[in-house]
Backbone as JSON, one array per atom type, in Angstrom:
{
  "sequence": "MNAVREAWTDERLDDLNGRMDKGFDRVDTDIRELRSQMDARFERVDADLRELRSEMRSGFDRVDSNFDRVDARFDALQRTLIIGCIGFAASLAASVLATALT",
  "N": [[47.07, 79.51, -14.79], [48.45, 80.37, -11.66], [51.72, 81.19, -10.93], [53.89, 80.17, -8.35], [55.11, 82.52, -6.15], [58.41, 83.26, -5.56], [59.85, 85.14, -4.3], [59.77, 87.51, -1.73], [58.36, 90.58, -1.6], [58.96, 93.91, -0.39], [56.54, 95.19, -0.11], [54.69, 93.08, 0.06], [55.61, 91.87, 2.43], [55.12, 93.94, 4.24], [52.35, 94.0, 4.06], [51.72, 91.44, 5.06], [52.74, 91.75, 7.65], [50.99, 93.76, 8.58], [48.53, 92.39, 8.5], [49.06, 90.39, 10.36], [49.44, 91.94, 12.68], [46.85, 92.99, 12.96], [45.48, 90.6, 13.43], [46.64, 89.76, 15.87], [45.85, 91.92, 17.45], [43.09, 91.5, 17.41], [42.99, 89.04, 18.77], [44.03, 89.87, 21.25], [41.96, 91.6, 22.03], [39.85, 89.77, 22.2], [40.79, 88.16, 24.29], [40.81, 90.03, 26.38], [38.05, 90.52, 26.58], [37.16, 87.95, 27.31], [38.45, 87.71, 29.79], [37.14, 89.74, 31.18], [34.52, 88.73, 31.18], [34.96, 86.38, 32.63], [35.82, 87.47, 35.07], [33.44, 88.71, 35.89], [31.79, 86.48, 36.19], [33.16, 85.08, 38.18], [32.86, 86.91, 40.24], [30.12, 86.68, 40.67], [30.02, 84.02, 41.52], [31.54, 84.24, 43.86], [29.82, 85.93, 45.32], [27.61, 84.23, 45.54], [28.77, 82.2, 47.09], [29.33, 83.63, 49.44], [26.7, 84.17, 50.25], [25.78, 81.56, 50.63], [27.46, 80.74, 52.73], [26.52, 82.44, 54.71], [23.87, 81.54, 54.98], [24.41, 78.93, 55.84], [25.69, 79.48, 58.25], [23.59, 80.62, 59.73], [21.91, 78.42, 59.8], [23.49, 76.61, 61.27], [23.55, 78.02, 63.65], [20.88, 77.77, 64.45], [20.78, 74.99, 64.82], [22.64, 74.75, 66.88], [21.25, 76.14, 68.91], [19.11, 74.41, 69.23], [20.45, 72.14, 70.19], [21.33, 73.21, 72.59], [18.89, 73.41, 73.96], [18.25, 70.69, 74.14], [20.4, 69.83, 75.68], [19.79, 71.21, 78.05], [17.46, 69.88, 78.78], [18.48, 67.31, 79.26], [20.13, 67.94, 81.42], [18.17, 68.65, 83.32], [16.86, 66.18, 83.56], [18.95, 64.67, 84.59], [19.3, 65.94, 87.08], [16.83, 65.29, 88.24], [17.03, 62.48, 88.37], [19.21, 62.22, 90.12], [18.18, 63.41, 92.46], [16.06, 61.65, 92.88], [17.5, 59.24, 93.32], [18.9, 59.92, 95.64], [16.74, 60.31, 97.39], [15.63, 57.73, 97.34], [17.8, 56.27, 98.41], [17.9, 57.45, 100.94], [15.39, 56.74, 102.0], [15.66, 53.96, 101.98], [17.81, 53.66, 103.72], [16.6, 54.66, 106.02], [14.56, 52.77, 106.42], [16.08, 50.45, 106.84], [17.43, 51.2, 109.13], [15.25, 51.57, 110.84], [14.29, 48.98, 110.95], [16.43, 47.72, 112.12], [16.44, 48.84, 114.66], [14.16, 47.97, 115.85]],
  "CA": [[47.49, 79.08, -13.48], [49.4, 81.31, -11.06], [53.0, 80.63, -10.52], [54.22, 80.46, -6.96], [56.14, 83.55, -6.06], [59.55, 82.81, -4.78], [60.49, 86.26, -3.62], [58.89, 88.35, -0.93], [58.66, 92.0, -1.79], [58.72, 94.72, 0.82], [55.11, 95.47, -0.02], [54.04, 91.86, 0.56], [56.0, 91.7, 3.84], [54.38, 94.95, 5.0], [50.96, 93.54, 4.09], [51.68, 90.33, 6.01], [52.95, 92.34, 8.99], [49.75, 94.44, 8.95], [47.51, 91.38, 8.79], [49.41, 89.73, 11.64], [49.15, 92.9, 13.76], [45.39, 93.01, 13.14], [45.1, 89.33, 14.05], [47.03, 89.8, 17.29], [44.97, 92.89, 18.12], [41.8, 90.83, 17.6], [43.18, 88.06, 19.83], [44.13, 90.62, 22.51], [40.61, 92.07, 22.37], [39.08, 88.59, 22.63], [41.28, 87.76, 25.62], [40.3, 91.02, 27.35], [36.62, 90.26, 26.76], [37.03, 86.72, 28.09], [38.83, 88.02, 31.18], [36.05, 90.53, 31.76], [33.4, 87.81, 31.43], [35.36, 85.48, 33.71], [35.78, 88.24, 36.32], [32.03, 88.89, 36.27], [31.27, 85.2, 36.67], [33.78, 84.78, 39.47], [32.23, 87.78, 41.24], [28.83, 86.06, 40.99], [30.3, 82.82, 42.31], [31.93, 84.71, 45.19], [28.61, 86.4, 46.0], [26.83, 83.04, 45.89], [29.44, 81.52, 48.21], [29.09, 84.42, 50.66], [25.31, 83.95, 50.65], [25.7, 80.19, 51.13], [28.09, 80.72, 54.05], [25.61, 83.11, 55.63], [22.76, 80.61, 55.24], [24.92, 77.82, 56.64], [25.94, 79.99, 59.59], [22.3, 80.75, 60.43], [21.44, 77.06, 60.06], [24.26, 76.06, 62.38], [23.1, 78.7, 64.86], [19.63, 77.12, 64.86], [21.11, 73.66, 65.33], [23.27, 74.96, 68.19], [20.22, 76.48, 69.9], [18.35, 73.18, 69.52], [21.29, 71.32, 71.06], [21.3, 73.83, 73.92], [17.64, 73.0, 74.6], [18.36, 69.26, 74.47], [21.32, 69.76, 76.83], [19.06, 71.66, 79.24], [16.54, 68.79, 79.18], [19.3, 66.26, 79.87], [20.54, 68.42, 82.75], [17.01, 68.53, 84.2], [16.67, 64.75, 83.8], [20.03, 64.23, 85.48], [18.97, 66.43, 88.42], [15.7, 64.49, 88.74], [17.55, 61.16, 88.71], [20.05, 62.34, 91.33], [17.29, 63.64, 93.6], [15.34, 60.39, 93.11], [18.42, 58.27, 93.92], [19.15, 60.34, 97.03], [15.51, 60.01, 98.15], [15.54, 56.28, 97.49], [18.84, 55.84, 99.35], [17.52, 57.91, 102.27], [14.27, 55.91, 102.5], [16.2, 52.63, 102.21], [18.6, 53.74, 104.95], [15.66, 54.83, 107.13], [13.87, 51.5, 106.68], [17.06, 49.54, 107.43], [17.67, 51.67, 110.5], [14.05, 51.29, 111.63], [14.23, 47.54, 111.16], [17.5, 47.35, 113.05], [16.13, 49.35, 115.98], [13.02, 47.27, 116.44]],
  "C": [[48.54, 80.05, -12.95], [50.68, 80.58, -10.67], [53.27, 81.04, -9.08], [55.33, 81.5, -6.94], [57.25, 83.07, -5.14], [60.17, 83.92, -3.98], [59.41, 87.06, -2.88], [59.31, 89.79, -1.15], [58.39, 92.73, -0.49], [57.24, 94.99, 1.0], [54.34, 94.26, 0.52], [54.38, 91.61, 2.02], [55.26, 92.7, 4.72], [52.91, 94.54, 5.14], [50.8, 92.39, 5.1], [51.82, 90.83, 7.44], [51.67, 93.02, 9.48], [48.64, 93.45, 9.3], [47.8, 90.67, 10.11], [49.12, 90.65, 12.82], [47.65, 92.96, 14.03], [44.91, 91.73, 13.82], [45.43, 89.3, 15.53], [46.18, 90.79, 18.07], [43.61, 92.26, 18.4], [41.89, 89.79, 18.72], [43.28, 88.76, 21.18], [42.76, 91.11, 22.97], [39.76, 90.91, 22.88], [39.51, 88.16, 24.03], [40.78, 88.73, 26.68], [38.81, 90.79, 27.64], [36.4, 89.0, 27.6], [37.39, 86.96, 29.55], [37.73, 88.79, 31.88], [34.86, 89.63, 32.1], [33.73, 86.88, 32.6], [35.33, 86.21, 35.05], [34.36, 88.42, 36.81], [31.46, 87.6, 36.83], [31.87, 84.83, 38.01], [33.2, 85.67, 40.58], [30.88, 87.21, 41.64], [29.02, 84.82, 41.85], [30.69, 83.21, 43.73], [30.72, 85.19, 45.98], [27.74, 85.22, 46.42], [27.45, 82.3, 47.07], [29.26, 82.29, 49.52], [27.67, 84.2, 51.17], [25.15, 82.55, 51.24], [26.31, 80.09, 52.52], [27.19, 81.36, 55.09], [24.44, 82.2, 55.99], [23.22, 79.44, 56.11], [25.15, 78.27, 58.08], [24.64, 80.11, 60.37], [21.72, 79.37, 60.72], [22.18, 76.43, 61.22], [23.88, 76.73, 63.7], [21.8, 78.09, 65.37], [19.89, 75.74, 65.44], [21.75, 73.78, 66.71], [22.23, 75.3, 69.25], [19.37, 75.26, 70.23], [19.15, 72.26, 70.43], [21.35, 71.9, 72.48], [20.03, 73.44, 74.66], [17.69, 71.54, 75.0], [19.29, 69.09, 75.67], [20.62, 70.17, 78.12], [18.09, 70.57, 79.71], [17.31, 67.64, 79.81], [19.77, 66.66, 81.26], [19.38, 68.28, 83.74], [16.74, 67.06, 84.53], [17.73, 64.22, 84.77], [19.76, 64.69, 86.92], [17.85, 65.6, 89.04], [16.18, 63.11, 89.17], [18.4, 61.19, 89.98], [19.18, 62.52, 92.56], [16.52, 62.36, 93.93], [16.24, 59.35, 93.78], [18.73, 58.63, 95.37], [17.93, 60.03, 97.89], [15.35, 58.51, 98.38], [16.55, 55.77, 98.5], [18.47, 56.25, 100.77], [16.38, 57.06, 102.83], [14.74, 54.48, 102.77], [17.0, 52.62, 103.51], [17.66, 53.88, 106.15], [14.94, 53.53, 107.44], [14.82, 50.48, 107.27], [17.3, 49.92, 108.86], [16.47, 51.38, 111.38], [13.92, 49.81, 111.91], [15.27, 47.1, 112.16], [17.15, 47.77, 114.49], [14.96, 48.6, 116.61], [13.29, 45.87, 116.8]]
}
């Protein structure tokens, strides 16, 4: 059975220091790789969002043009109703006037 060493020699401390440096270097490398992967994924997400915004903008443009056509139809209907009301009022006034004169 091995006895537990109670004293740390310079050689053992140097070995521990070297292993810790290698471990931290490995962690630093892993973090750099993760950052690189995350940056690539965020760039893809940004590109997808730009594409989505473009598609939404074109969709809203189509909806706006459809609303413009509907507005034009309502304007035409409003003109027709106004002309009809004026014609009706004129014919009603003419018939009242004709009845009053006879």
